[in-house]
C-alpha positions, 0 to 999 in steps of 0.5 A: 316645434321646428328646429330652424333656429335650434340652440341659437341665442337671438336679440331682438329690438323694437320688439314690443309690437308689431314686426318685432314681436311677431318675428320673436315669437317665430324664432322661439317656435324655431328653437332660438332663445330670444331677448325681446327688448323695447321700452316697455313689455308687450301688451300680449305674452310672448311664445315660450323661449321668449324673455323681455328686457327694457331697452333704449336703443339710443342709450349706448350705456343700455345696449352695452348692459343688454350684451353684457347680460346676454354675455353672462347668461348665454356666452354668445350671440348668433342673432341681432335683428333691429327692430326699433323704429319710430315714423314722423309724418311730416316734411322736412320743412315741417319737421324741427331739429329735435323731430329730425334727432330723435327720429335718426337717434332712434331709427339709425343711431340705434341700429349703429350701436346695437351692431357695434357692441354685438360684434364681440358676442357674434363673433364668439359663434361660427357665423352670426347674423344681423338682420337690420330694418330698412323699409322701401322708403329708403329707395324711393319715398312716401310724402310726407316722411321725410326724416324716416326716408332718411333714417333707413336709406342709412341703415342701408348704407351701414347694412352694406358697410358692416358686411363688407367689413365683417364678412371675413369673421363669418358675420353676416349683415343684411335688411329686410325692406318692408312695404306696407304691413298690417302694423300699429305704426302703419295704421297710425300713418293712414289715420295721418293720412285720411281715413284707415278704410280709403287709404287702405283702398289706395294701397291695395290699388297701387300694389301689384298683390292688391292687398298690404303684408302681414308681419308674419310675411316678414317675419318669415324672411327674418327668419331665413336671413338668421337660419344657416339656409342663408349662409351666403346671404349678406350685404343685401336688401330684401324688399318685401312690399307685395311689388310696390317698388318694382313698378312705375305708377301709371294708369291701370288699363 
């Protein structure tokens, strides 16, 4: 076992699947005690060192209770990872107010609540790290993801604001901004857009690295941001998309 997070206490929201669960296991492998949260436990068991708590990130009461439980068990929090999120594959005209509210509540308000109520615990360590999950869709847009794009743009701005407000306390705040990553959420999006094989081929064609990303590749970036190796990195948006957003779409000769 490596020790880049040895002795650290981490809370990860949205850790029941996809990138969140992989990150939870990666943190545990590096020596952290991890509290993984979600609406329901994952199908597969976590690595040793990961415990699970039910959490609806849209509920201030539930978020505060998880923080109280962490304080009672550990006395502090070193790392917060906000990975909870959903997509709605609709244009803004097709999106109902209820759908808009639900997505913004989970993706943006949930990030706000977790950050807000974690600050008191993060102050108890010598330097806490918050890693929010943004998206390359917070910079540019995929078709029919209007509400999702808006929520991730908000996460990006909130990340910078937290970094500015709390850097003097030794609390860092950054965001990882994945592109097309092979997760259940992406598979659902591909299924809505067309046959999975056809759309996957299109992703490979438009991505300079010629493939989609893997959850462990995102987890490695989150790990670095959580570790002391990134102690001077804050207020930044780290894009991990295989070069997708670095280019303008054009003919390939």
